[in-house]
KOLMIKOL-979903 format. One line per 10 residues: number of its first residue (from 1); their letters; for each residue x, y, z of C-alpha. Coordinates in nm, 4 decimals. Example, Ala and Ser with C-alpha at 12.3 -4.5 7.8 and 13.67 -1.06 7.14 Angstrom:
<rs>
1) AS) 1.2300/-0.4500/0.7800  1.3670/-0.1060/0.7140
</rs>
This chain:
<rs>
1) MTLRMRLLLA) 4.2642/13.9498/11.3624  3.9034/13.8288/11.3447  3.7902/13.5202/11.1532  3.5982/13.7364/10.9114  3.9066/13.9347/10.8176  4.1155/13.6198/10.7733  3.8535/13.4641/10.5460  3.8347/13.7802/10.3372  4.2106/13.7808/10.2924  4.1993/13.4123/10.1965
11) QAPLALALAL) 3.9569/13.4886/9.9152  4.1583/13.7802/9.7769  4.3767/13.5648/9.5427  4.0692/13.4037/9.3875  3.9044/13.7433/9.3415  4.2159/13.8731/9.1674  4.2263/13.5670/8.9409  3.8567/13.6108/8.8609  3.9107/13.9751/8.7655  4.1983/13.8771/8.5356
21) VGLVAVITLA) 3.9939/13.6066/8.3614  3.6991/13.8447/8.3281  3.9152/14.1096/8.1622  4.0516/13.8604/7.9109  3.7003/13.7317/7.8413  3.5561/14.0802/7.7803  3.8311/14.1696/7.5339  3.8110/13.8461/7.3361  3.4322/13.8314/7.3277  3.4189/14.1903/7.2007
31) RLGRSGQRIL) 3.6479/14.0935/6.9131  3.4332/13.7910/6.8284  3.1183/14.0037/6.8386  3.2600/14.2521/6.5900  3.3549/13.9672/6.3542  3.0064/13.8230/6.3601  2.8493/14.1642/6.3055  3.0654/14.2156/5.9973  2.9242/13.8980/5.8416  2.5698/14.0224/5.8961
41) QDNYRSVLAT) 2.6451/14.3703/5.7587  2.8420/14.2565/5.4540  2.6635/13.9473/5.3299  2.3408/13.8613/5.5093  2.1533/14.1624/5.3716  2.2558/14.0678/5.0178  2.1485/13.7066/5.0705  1.8048/13.8180/5.1896  1.7703/14.0676/4.9043  1.8570/13.8153/4.6308
51) QRMTEQLERM) 1.6311/13.5507/4.7828  1.3418/13.7958/4.7920  1.4182/13.9088/4.4360  1.4060/13.5487/4.3152  1.0730/13.4987/4.4908  0.9211/13.8204/4.3473  1.0606/13.7371/4.0032  0.8879/13.3986/4.0108  0.5633/13.5671/4.1090  0.5970/13.8080/3.8145
61) DSAALFIVAG) 0.6498/13.5080/3.5902  0.3358/13.3520/3.7427  0.1513/13.6771/3.6660  0.2572/13.6446/3.3008  0.1217/13.2903/3.3006  -0.2081/13.4192/3.4437  -0.2306/13.6673/3.1548  -0.1518/13.3915/2.9037  -0.4197/13.1756/3.0713  -0.6785/13.4499/3.0238
71) ERERGLSQQA) -0.6821/13.5975/3.3779  -0.5459/13.9349/3.2660  -0.6723/14.1498/3.5552  -0.5233/13.9187/3.8163  -0.1953/13.8990/3.6280  -0.1693/14.2774/3.5855  -0.2383/14.3372/3.9537  0.0145/14.0780/4.0677  0.2994/14.1880/3.8371  0.2547/14.5558/3.9294
81) SQRQVLEAEL) 0.2925/14.4905/4.3032  0.5830/14.2476/4.2585  0.7710/14.4825/4.0234  0.7911/14.7572/4.2869  0.9106/14.5187/4.5563  1.1734/14.3624/4.3277  1.3051/14.7046/4.2249  1.3423/14.8025/4.5918  1.5326/14.4821/4.6709  1.7619/14.5388/4.3701
91) RLQEGNVTEP) 1.8465/14.8900/4.4885  1.9222/14.7497/4.8340  2.1649/14.4988/4.6778  2.3307/14.7719/4.4719  2.3961/14.9648/4.7915  2.5476/14.6642/4.9708  2.8288/14.5484/4.7377  3.1066/14.4257/4.9686  3.2768/14.1279/4.8025  3.5215/14.1001/4.5089
101) GEAESTRRLR) 3.3297/14.0304/4.1877  2.9968/14.1255/4.3465  2.9829/14.4602/4.1670  3.0091/14.2909/3.8233  2.7417/14.0367/3.9154  2.5160/14.3128/4.0452  2.5582/14.5141/3.7224  2.4730/14.2013/3.5246  2.1671/14.1582/3.7448  2.0608/14.5194/3.6847
111) AGWERYVAAY) 2.1057/14.4847/3.3077  1.9155/14.1563/3.2975  1.6343/14.3102/3.5056  1.6023/14.6083/3.2722  1.5852/14.3774/2.9713  1.3254/14.1667/3.1488  1.1124/14.4734/3.2315  1.1346/14.5946/2.8740  1.0278/14.2544/2.7408  0.7498/14.2431/2.9998
121) DVFLSLSSPE) 0.6162/14.5844/2.8966  0.6094/14.4748/2.5306  0.4300/14.1590/2.6406  0.1680/14.3637/2.8306  0.1057/14.5844/2.5283  -0.0031/14.2847/2.3182  -0.3761/14.2148/2.3046  -0.3919/13.8840/2.1203  -0.3571/13.5723/2.3401  -0.1556/13.4013/2.0655
131) EQKAAYFRNI) 0.0839/13.6964/2.0431  0.1156/13.7100/2.4236  0.1884/13.3378/2.4406  0.4499/13.3605/2.1667  0.6058/13.6685/2.3272  0.6238/13.4938/2.6622  0.8218/13.1965/2.5335  1.0304/13.4024/2.2913  1.1253/13.7014/2.5104  1.0030/13.6874/2.8703
141) EPAFREVKDA) 1.0997/13.3297/2.9595  1.4661/13.3668/2.8426  1.4916/13.7058/3.0137  1.3441/13.5532/3.3297  1.6126/13.2814/3.3250  1.8842/13.5388/3.2713  1.7755/13.7549/3.5679  1.7292/13.4509/3.7881  2.0773/13.3218/3.6993  2.2279/13.6616/3.7766
151) ASSVLALNQD) 2.0502/13.6718/4.1142  2.1697/13.3196/4.1877  2.5245/13.4294/4.1079  2.5051/13.7168/4.3584  2.3480/13.4851/4.6144  2.6171/13.2177/4.5696  2.8944/13.4759/4.5934  2.7633/13.6133/4.9250  2.6933/13.2672/5.0631  3.0491/13.1597/4.9823
161) AMVHKSEQLR) 3.1768/13.4730/5.1515  2.9674/13.3990/5.4598  3.1049/13.0451/5.4741  3.4605/13.1760/5.4414  3.4138/13.4399/5.7094  3.2385/13.1895/5.9339  3.5371/12.9579/5.9017  3.7676/13.2460/5.9926  3.5466/13.3248/6.2898  3.5578/12.9587/6.3948
171) RQSDRVNTLM) 3.9347/12.9507/6.3848  3.9468/13.2742/6.5803  3.7009/13.1253/6.8301  3.9265/12.8206/6.8681  4.2190/13.0445/6.9465  4.0099/13.2380/7.1958  3.8975/12.9155/7.3615  4.2589/12.8015/7.3941  4.3581/13.1369/7.5414  4.0667/13.1328/7.7844
181) VLAVLVAFAL) 4.1414/12.7777/7.8969  4.5054/12.8644/7.9627  4.4113/13.1828/8.1472  4.1534/13.0035/8.3600  4.3925/12.7194/8.4420  4.6764/12.9503/8.5409  4.4517/13.1829/8.7414  4.2744/12.8917/8.9050  4.5999/12.7186/9.0031  4.7557/13.0300/9.1535
191) GLFASTSLTH) 4.4390/13.1486/9.3262  4.3541/12.8024/9.4553  4.6987/12.7478/9.6006  4.7024/13.0812/9.7835  4.3415/13.0601/9.9012  4.3766/12.7005/10.0186  4.6782/12.7808/10.2279  4.5189/13.0825/10.3934  4.1789/12.9165/10.4414  4.3266/12.6005/10.5931
201) RALRPVSVLS) 4.5160/12.8069/10.8454  4.2088/13.0158/10.9330  3.9570/12.7302/10.9565  4.1618/12.4641/11.1327  3.9431/12.4889/11.4469  3.6304/12.4339/11.2344  3.7182/12.0657/11.1835  3.6712/12.0062/11.5548  3.3314/12.1712/11.5482  3.2388/11.9845/11.2253
211) QAVQRLGRGD) 3.3052/11.6454/11.3810  3.0874/11.7377/11.6767  2.8040/11.8467/11.4468  2.8229/11.5180/11.2552  2.7981/11.3147/11.5749  2.5032/11.5290/11.6856  2.3362/11.4662/11.3493  2.3686/11.0894/11.4054  2.1816/11.1216/11.7365  2.4700/11.1525/11.9835
221) YAVRATVEGS) 2.3255/11.4307/12.2016  2.6030/11.3868/12.4626  2.8718/11.5209/12.2273  3.0466/11.8495/12.3143  3.2848/12.0605/12.1081  3.6102/12.1810/12.2706  3.7469/12.4840/12.0832  4.0212/12.7004/12.2285  4.0472/13.0735/12.1711  3.8217/13.3765/12.1858
231) DEIARLGEDF) 3.7286/13.4374/11.8225  3.3979/13.3674/11.6445  3.4587/12.9915/11.6144  3.5285/12.9621/11.9872  3.2030/13.1456/12.0655  3.0251/12.9228/11.8108  3.1585/12.6177/11.9958  3.0139/12.7462/12.3214  2.6757/12.8058/12.1520  2.6876/12.4562/12.0030
241) NSMAEALQQY) 2.7464/12.3020/12.3441  2.4484/12.4934/12.4831  2.2315/12.3760/12.1949  2.3416/12.0129/12.2395  2.2546/12.0324/12.6100  1.9063/12.1688/12.5277  1.8479/11.9060/12.2610  1.9485/11.6294/12.5006  1.6907/11.7472/12.7535  1.4279/11.7973/12.4809
251) RQSSLGELLQ) 1.4878/11.4496/12.3397  1.4211/11.2929/12.6770  1.0683/11.4404/12.6998  0.7535/11.2823/12.5431  0.6544/11.6204/12.4006  0.9744/11.6265/12.2087  0.8950/11.2923/12.0468  0.5529/11.4169/11.9404  0.6923/11.7379/11.7964  0.9630/11.5397/11.6240
261) AQAASQAAID) 0.7006/11.3260/11.4472  0.5113/11.6395/11.3455  0.8307/11.7976/11.2186  0.9099/11.4850/11.0158  0.5622/11.4950/10.8613  0.5959/11.8626/10.7790  0.9427/11.8051/10.6334  0.7997/11.5302/10.4132  0.5355/11.7523/10.2511  0.7760/12.0490/10.2387
271) SLPDPVVVFG) 1.0129/11.8341/10.0329  0.7471/11.8026/9.7599  0.8034/12.0574/9.4808  0.4292/12.0888/9.4070  0.1843/12.2830/9.6287  0.0099/12.0597/9.8868  -0.2994/12.1750/10.0778  -0.4656/11.9705/10.3545  -0.8290/12.0431/10.4508  -1.0213/11.9213/10.7529
281) ADGGLLNVNR) -1.3638/11.7583/10.7557  -1.5276/12.1016/10.7979  -1.3393/12.2400/10.4961  -1.0973/12.4409/10.7086  -0.7295/12.4647/10.6217  -0.5174/12.2264/10.8309  -0.1752/12.2357/10.6710  0.0194/12.3572/10.3670  0.3716/12.2962/10.2446  0.6339/12.5545/10.1582
291) SAEDVLKLGL) 0.5530/12.5428/9.7868  0.1863/12.6267/9.8565  0.2977/12.9240/10.0657  0.5213/13.0522/9.7871  0.2954/12.9841/9.4881  -0.0580/13.0226/9.6294  0.0279/13.2714/9.9080  -0.1434/13.0388/10.1568  -0.0560/13.0294/10.5239  -0.1960/12.9086/10.8527
301) EGGGDVLGRV) -0.1450/13.2468/11.0151  -0.4325/13.4911/11.0368  -0.8030/13.4308/11.0614  -1.0942/13.4592/10.8255  -1.1175/13.2952/10.4865  -0.7599/13.1966/10.4087  -0.8569/13.0948/10.0536  -0.9648/13.4524/9.9935  -0.5988/13.5479/9.9502  -0.5583/13.3023/9.6610
311) VPEAREVLER) -0.6060/13.4146/9.3001  -0.9698/13.3566/9.1903  -0.8905/13.0801/8.9370  -0.6921/12.8718/9.1872  -0.9451/12.9384/9.4656  -1.2293/12.8076/9.2478  -1.0346/12.4888/9.1718  -0.9467/12.4304/9.5389  -1.3074/12.4772/9.6472  -1.4395/12.2469/9.3735
321) VRGHVLGGKG) -1.1906/11.9689/9.4461  -1.2398/12.0052/9.8226  -1.6171/11.9724/9.7789  -1.5717/11.6654/9.5585  -1.3601/11.4760/9.8144  -1.5374/11.5882/10.1327  -1.8705/11.5122/9.9647  -1.7827/11.1418/9.9697  -1.7153/11.1086/9.5950  -1.3717/10.9572/9.6483
331) AYQPRGYEEA) -1.0379/11.0696/9.5073  -1.0350/11.3401/9.2422  -0.8417/11.2751/8.9196  -0.8243/11.5352/8.6399  -0.9620/11.4420/8.3012  -0.6796/11.6123/8.1109  -0.4382/11.9032/8.0976  -0.7231/12.1381/8.0059  -0.8142/12.1410/8.3781  -0.4805/12.3030/8.4647
341) VRVPLTEGDR) -0.5221/12.6453/8.6268  -0.2924/12.9409/8.5633  -0.1313/13.1117/8.8623  0.0580/13.4366/8.7829  0.3907/13.4816/8.9634  0.6648/13.7400/8.9378  0.9011/13.4941/8.7660  0.6308/13.3856/8.5176  0.2974/13.2054/8.5014  0.2675/12.8556/8.6497
351) WLLPRASPVY) 0.0105/12.5969/8.5386  -0.1143/12.3638/8.8132  -0.3180/12.0441/8.7649  -0.5328/11.9458/9.0691  -0.5401/11.5986/9.2239  -0.6931/11.5060/9.5593  -0.7255/11.2107/9.7948  -0.9495/11.1653/10.0995  -0.8069/11.1236/10.4503  -0.9939/10.8497/10.6407
361) GETGEVVGAT) -1.0442/10.8210/11.0160  -1.0222/10.5088/11.2310  -1.3843/10.4151/11.1546  -1.3540/10.4750/10.7818  -1.5195/10.8165/10.7638  -1.3678/11.1016/10.5614  -1.1933/11.3356/10.8041  -1.0061/11.5495/10.5535  -0.8786/11.5971/10.2022  -0.5261/11.6308/10.0650
371) VILQDVTRLR) -0.5005/11.8358/9.7464  -0.1859/11.8308/9.5324  -0.1500/12.0887/9.2548  0.0907/11.9272/9.0102  0.3110/12.1735/8.8224  0.2593/12.1009/8.4509  0.4059/12.4279/8.3237  0.6814/12.2609/8.1216  0.4444/12.0035/7.9732  0.2035/12.2791/7.8722
381) RFDELKNDLV) 0.4864/12.4774/7.7148  0.5956/12.1693/7.5219  0.2378/12.1337/7.3971  0.2314/12.5011/7.2954  0.5616/12.4584/7.1124  0.4191/12.1567/6.9305  0.1084/12.3544/6.8314  0.3238/12.6482/6.7150  0.5353/12.4120/6.5053  0.2284/12.2557/6.3435
391) ATVAHEFRTP) 0.0795/12.6002/6.2724  0.4072/12.7266/6.1233  0.4468/12.4223/5.8991  0.0849/12.4477/5.7838  0.1258/12.8193/5.7109  0.4445/12.7590/5.5131  0.2690/12.4844/5.3143  -0.0106/12.7173/5.2038  0.1822/12.9298/4.9501  0.3670/12.6474/4.7660
401) LTSLRMAVHL) 0.0519/12.4354/4.7779  -0.1473/12.7159/4.6123  0.1145/12.7442/4.3382  0.1149/12.3668/4.2940  -0.2645/12.3560/4.2669  -0.2604/12.6362/4.0083  0.0143/12.4659/3.8068  -0.1670/12.1310/3.8081  -0.4915/12.3055/3.7118  -0.3299/12.4902/3.4218
411) VAEGMVGPVT) -0.1664/12.1761/3.2895  -0.4786/11.9612/3.3391  -0.6964/12.2141/3.1567  -0.4524/12.2233/2.8636  -0.3523/12.5858/2.9198  0.0124/12.5130/2.8474  -0.0343/12.2503/2.5784  -0.2365/11.9380/2.5036  -0.2173/11.6380/2.7358  -0.2898/11.2742/2.6644
421) EKQADLLFAA) -0.5709/11.0837/2.8304  -0.3370/10.8996/3.0683  -0.1640/11.2237/3.1548  -0.5015/11.3823/3.2233  -0.5945/11.0983/3.4608  -0.2715/11.1453/3.6531  -0.3197/11.5223/3.6647  -0.6753/11.4931/3.7916  -0.5596/11.2491/4.0593  -0.2854/11.4947/4.1559
431) REDCERLQGI) -0.5399/11.7760/4.1708  -0.7642/11.5732/4.4028  -0.4665/11.5030/4.6287  -0.3817/11.8755/4.6300  -0.7385/11.9597/4.7303  -0.7289/11.7012/5.0099  -0.3940/11.8375/5.1301  -0.5368/12.1903/5.1165  -0.8213/12.0756/5.3417  -0.5735/11.9319/5.5924
441) VDDLLDLSRI) -0.3710/12.2554/5.5898  -0.6890/12.4610/5.6430  -0.7880/12.2348/5.9342  -0.4439/12.2764/6.0925  -0.4591/12.6548/6.0613  -0.8147/12.6665/6.1988  -0.7138/12.4506/6.4942  -0.4046/12.6595/6.5671  -0.6099/12.9810/6.5615  -0.8672/12.8290/6.7942
451) QAGQLRLEVR) -0.6047/12.7081/7.0427  -0.4252/13.0435/7.0291  -0.7485/13.2187/7.1326  -0.7854/13.3894/6.7932  -1.1246/13.2358/6.7132  -1.3656/13.5275/6.6843  -1.7268/13.4236/6.6739  -1.9675/13.6382/6.4745  -2.2785/13.5322/6.6652  -2.6211/13.6152/6.5292
461) RVSTEALVQA) -2.9677/13.4655/6.5373  -3.0139/13.2124/6.2574  -3.2858/12.9674/6.1647  -3.2207/12.6191/6.3015  -3.3950/12.4640/6.0010  -3.1749/12.6562/5.7561  -2.8585/12.5716/5.9510  -2.9327/12.1984/5.9440  -3.0433/12.2043/5.5793  -2.7215/12.3779/5.4718
471) ALDSQRSAAE) -2.5144/12.1120/5.6468  -2.7098/11.8319/5.4744  -2.6843/12.0006/5.1329  -2.3070/12.0281/5.1664  -2.2811/11.6488/5.2064  -2.5628/11.5434/4.9731  -2.3466/11.4603/4.6722  -2.1177/11.2411/4.8840  -2.4209/11.0711/5.0390  -2.5779/11.0003/4.6988
481) ERGVRLSRLV) -2.2500/10.8593/4.5727  -2.2363/10.6151/4.8685  -2.6116/10.5394/4.8615  -2.6795/10.6897/5.2069  -3.0076/10.8657/5.2930  -3.0001/11.2047/5.4668  -3.2875/11.3237/5.6871  -3.3607/11.5799/5.9568  -3.5991/11.6274/6.2473  -3.6049/11.9792/6.3958
491) GLEVEAVEVD) -3.8337/12.0428/6.6912  -4.0814/12.3280/6.6610  -3.9687/12.4639/6.9989  -3.6207/12.5321/6.8542  -3.6988/12.7795/6.5792  -3.3691/12.9684/6.5940  -3.0330/12.9666/6.7739  -2.7721/13.2341/6.8293  -2.4460/13.1021/6.6821  -2.1741/13.1852/6.4353
501) PERMGLVLGN) -2.3420/13.0312/6.1284  -2.0166/12.9675/5.9404  -1.8481/12.7923/6.2339  -2.1582/12.6005/6.3352  -2.2087/12.4978/5.9732  -1.8560/12.3574/5.9822  -1.9459/12.1583/6.2964  -2.2628/12.0098/6.1506  -2.1038/11.9490/5.8102  -1.8119/11.7685/5.9726
511) LVGNGVKHTP) -2.0380/11.5446/6.1820  -2.2699/11.4668/5.8884  -1.9694/11.3994/5.6630  -1.8227/11.1579/5.9166  -2.1560/10.9797/5.9393  -2.1729/10.9422/5.5610  -1.8162/10.8053/5.5450  -1.8850/10.5395/5.8090  -2.2335/10.4343/5.6919  -2.2663/10.1559/5.4322
521) AGGEVEVRVA) -2.4914/10.1765/5.1279  -2.8589/10.1711/5.2178  -2.7937/10.3304/5.5572  -2.9162/10.6638/5.6925  -2.7724/10.9729/5.8565  -3.0233/11.1814/6.0513  -2.9843/11.5230/6.2181  -3.2123/11.5908/6.5161  -3.2533/11.9157/6.7087  -3.4600/11.9482/7.0251
531) RDGARVRFEV) -3.4665/12.1463/7.3463  -3.2964/11.9794/7.6419  -3.3960/12.1758/7.9501  -3.2315/12.5180/7.9276  -3.0123/12.4104/7.6366  -3.0521/12.3099/7.2710  -2.9303/11.9600/7.1815  -2.8098/11.8670/6.8329  -2.7692/11.4986/6.7409  -2.6205/11.3415/6.4270
541) RDTGEGIALE) -2.7180/10.9747/6.4139  -2.5871/10.7195/6.1636  -2.6392/10.3483/6.1058  -2.2720/10.2727/6.0494  -2.0306/10.0302/6.2102  -2.0118/10.2145/6.5445  -1.7142/10.2986/6.7645  -1.5510/10.0757/7.0241  -1.5708/10.1964/7.3855  -1.1917/10.2228/7.4264
551) QQARIFEKFY) -1.1766/10.4526/7.1205  -1.4553/10.6851/7.2316  -1.2378/10.8401/7.5035  -0.9848/10.9565/7.2402  -1.2123/11.0294/6.9451  -1.1967/11.4087/7.0000  -0.8170/11.4229/7.0394  -0.6022/11.5959/6.7788  -0.4578/11.3704/6.5079  -0.6337/11.0624/6.6476
561) RAPGAPAGGA) -0.7721/10.8300/6.3816  -0.9555/10.5157/6.4794  -0.8224/10.1859/6.3406  -0.9862/10.1072/6.0077  -1.0930/10.4685/5.9438  -1.1067/10.5740/5.5733  -0.7823/10.7222/5.4392  -0.7487/11.0881/5.3503  -0.7999/11.2714/5.6787  -0.5607/11.3962/5.9453
571) GLGLSIVKEI) -0.7723/11.3297/6.2536  -0.8496/11.6991/6.3108  -1.2189/11.7276/6.2268  -1.3653/11.6189/6.5606  -1.1012/11.8156/6.7505  -1.2094/12.1320/6.5656  -1.5736/12.0425/6.6346  -1.5007/12.0224/7.0073  -1.3145/12.3555/7.0136  -1.5906/12.5411/6.8229
581) VQAHGGEVGV) -1.8703/12.3968/7.0382  -1.6836/12.4855/7.3587  -1.6210/12.8365/7.2226  -2.0025/12.8703/7.1948  -2.0340/12.7623/7.5600  -2.1551/12.4108/7.4814  -2.0524/12.0493/7.5335  -1.9926/11.7660/7.2880  -1.9903/11.3873/7.3146  -2.0624/11.0570/7.1427
591) ISAPGRGSTF) -2.2860/10.7569/7.2120  -2.1941/10.4452/7.0182  -2.1490/10.0700/7.0223  -1.9916/9.8407/6.7611  -2.2486/9.7356/6.5012  -2.5171/9.9772/6.6303  -2.4168/10.3041/6.4688  -2.3069/10.6256/6.6378  -2.4767/10.9375/6.7726  -2.2612/11.2467/6.7981
601) WFTLPGQDS) -2.4271/11.5160/7.0080  -2.3533/11.8678/7.1235  -2.5453/12.1221/7.3248  -2.5678/12.5006/7.2999  -2.7054/12.7597/7.5414  -3.0815/12.7794/7.4897  -3.2483/13.0837/7.3336  -3.6015/13.2147/7.3581  -3.8138/13.1179/7.0624
</rs>
């Protein structure tokens, strides 16, 4: 019997045990799956329906408040759309009654809803604001509470049922886990015992060969393996002895030592998980590691332009970094993760960040360049997840914040009753905070859309003078309040620019607003526009306190706020400015020194006058 056949027979007990465990697992997991599906079918639909009904009901109540507040058209439109949605959700709940007592609660919900609709229709038929207000508090508000309580009852009943069924499912899962553990232990013990016995008998000669291999690995090239028999292991022993003889002769030659050093060097760069590319002084490819072969499809075989086989984005980065190092500019360090290049692969896109170091000769001249493309895929994904989380939170804030602003406005304006002077002060302060929070939410959503590539520029030719004037006018009241002068100086050679006026107005308004905030009374904020070669340069200069050099490198980062900055912002304004300017194909920067004011500048592609 051959070694292959004996090894196959040795593995048969483990295969049988694996099949047994797999059968048990399939049966038990199918039962668990059906239990979980029953929870979703019976209760989850009802939970969603009642939650949506409560939300639509509150919006109908808000519509009634709009009508009472005098915004009748808005209230009529809102209650009509919400009524249809709520009716559809109620019918869905009526068709999904699965728990004891749920039918009675659903009937009570239907009756309360019909009474609420009837009271609402009577309320809509009234024309006098006083009558509408009285009807709201006398009929609609109690009916609203009744329907909401009934919906809450249905929701609580289904939630309790889900908790109960989940507990049952947990207990069943515990039993399944116990059964699986016992089955695995029994199958493993039996299969391991049988397989170990058979394998030990079949592979006894391998221990002799293994000891010889270990001695060869430690550098003992005189070792030989003595294996009796005529099977595969015996033939392997003969081949091993031949290999050891060849290695002993190879080791004794000087060429072998040289090749061994080269192999060690190649093994060192092959052990690196990131792609490594080595260029010569003439820019030719000298060496690559295994990761570069797999990711970039680079290889030393074949002639011609080897970089031509690389994807265009990665080829452009390699050529740029190679030119930087071989041009005598020293090592290349990336400025940030935005320099990472995307390389599409079958298993998914990879993002690689370039770094490079020069290789010096004996006399100090640059004789090559080593480029390492660091894999930052996971870091980029973490950053995307963070941006998605911020965008989701900001989006979820928008609806309750709008309702809160409306409620504060209605109360502050006395729409729901008179307020005292102290109460009015508190309400106006709350309204200002709501407006500031709304601005932060809008900035977060704008930034998330920009980073997601959803920023669509509506570019058209606009007057430079009008663009600058609009930005100054938007900040004039704040400037007058702080005692800061606003001025402009627009060159005659820059009559118009092709931009998205709304987005570019946001950029200029943000920069002017920052200048006003950081300029003391009696200071000045000036906007200058002039042609700078083939581009148009915008500058916003202030006479404020200036920015320290160590802060200037981070001033355009998201959520960064310099120490001592005025409260109220989220550190997003300059980040949005940078994204919008770059979307127009321009660059942005700052020139500042403590005590000498700041000059924020950005450039745009030049246009013919």
